[in-house]
C-alpha positions in Angstrom: 0.0 0.0 0.0 1.3 3.4 -0.9 1.3 6.4 1.5 -0.4 9.8 1.2 2.1 12.3 -0.4 4.2 9.5 -1.9 5.3 9.8 -5.5 4.6 6.6 -7.5 4.5 5.5 -11.1 1.3 4.6 -13.0 1.5 3.0 -16.4 -1.3 5.2 -17.6 -0.4 8.5 -16.0 3.3 8.4 -15.4 4.7 10.0 -12.3 1.9 10.7 -9.8 1.5 12.0 -6.2 -0.8 10.1 -3.9 -2.8 13.1 -2.9 -5.1 11.2 -0.6 -6.6 7.8 0.1 -10.3 8.1 0.3 -13.3 5.8 0.9 -15.9 6.0 -1.8 -19.3 4.3 -1.9 -21.9 4.0 -4.6 -24.6 4.3 -2.0 -25.1 7.4 0.2 -25.3 5.2 3.2 -22.4 5.1 5.5 -20.6 1.9 6.0 -19.5 -0.2 3.0 -17.2 1.4 0.6 -13.9 0.9 -1.3 -10.6 2.7 -0.6 -9.2 4.6 -3.6 -5.9 6.3 -4.2 -6.5 9.9 -5.4 -3.6 10.4 -7.8 -2.5 13.7 -9.2 -0.3 13.7 -12.3 3.0 15.4 -11.9 3.2 16.3 -15.6 -0.3 17.8 -15.6 -1.4 16.0 -18.7 -3.9 13.8 -16.8 -5.0 15.8 -13.9 -6.6 13.4 -11.4 -7.5 9.8 -11.1 -9.1 7.5 -8.6 -7.6 4.0 -8.5 -8.8 1.3 -6.1 -6.3 0.5 -3.5 -7.0 -3.3 -3.9 -7.7 -5.2 -7.1 -6.7 -2.4 -9.5 -6.0 -3.2 -13.1 -3.5 -0.3 -13.6 0.1 -1.0 -12.8 1.2 1.2 -9.8 4.7 0.9 -8.4 7.3 2.8 -6.6 9.6 5.1 -8.6 12.9 3.7 -9.8 16.0 4.4 -7.8 18.3 7.3 -8.6 21.0 4.7 -9.4 18.8 3.0 -11.9 17.7 6.3 -13.4 21.3 7.4 -13.9 22.3 4.1 -15.5 20.6 4.5 -18.9 22.5 5.5 -22.0 21.2 8.3 -24.3 20.3 5.6 -26.9 18.3 3.5 -24.3 16.4 6.7 -23.2 15.4 7.5 -26.8 13.9 4.1 -27.3 11.8 4.2 -24.0 8.2 5.2 -23.9 7.6 8.8 -23.0 6.1 8.1 -19.6 9.2 6.1 -18.6 11.4 9.0 -19.8 9.4 11.4 -17.7 9.9 9.1 -14.6 13.7 9.1 -15.1 13.8 12.9 -15.5 11.6 13.3 -12.4 13.9 11.1 -10.3 17.0 12.8 -11.5 15.6 16.3 -10.9 14.6 15.2 -7.4 18.1 14.0 -6.8 19.4 17.4 -7.9 17.0 19.2 -5.6 18.2 17.0 -2.7 21.8 17.7 -3.4 21.1 21.5 -3.6 19.2 21.4 -0.3 22.2 19.6 1.3 24.6 22.3 0.0 22.3 25.1 1.3 22.1 23.3 4.8 25.9 23.0 4.9 26.4 26.7 3.9 23.9 27.9 6.6 25.5 25.7 9.3 29.0 27.2 8.5 27.7 30.8 9.0 
């Protein structure tokens, strides 16, 4: 099960953020319902989706690691589907943001 605010990969939307996990019901009565991931697309092409937490047909998985993202050659990247390319770019940009944040923290501590 994924956590709220976690970034994941959907084979239909690409990189998404789990905005929430909500319980939805076809009936207005309280009680029975099904839990859904409320996903928000990072790229903005597909805005929102609700995917059942259990028994979903869409492939949902954790993002690839930074090591894996950095291991592909330019030729391999060009042959990949667009959503996979976007995932790799997102992971590498996140890594850059983390490195920059570390530099800022070290600079502030040295003052």
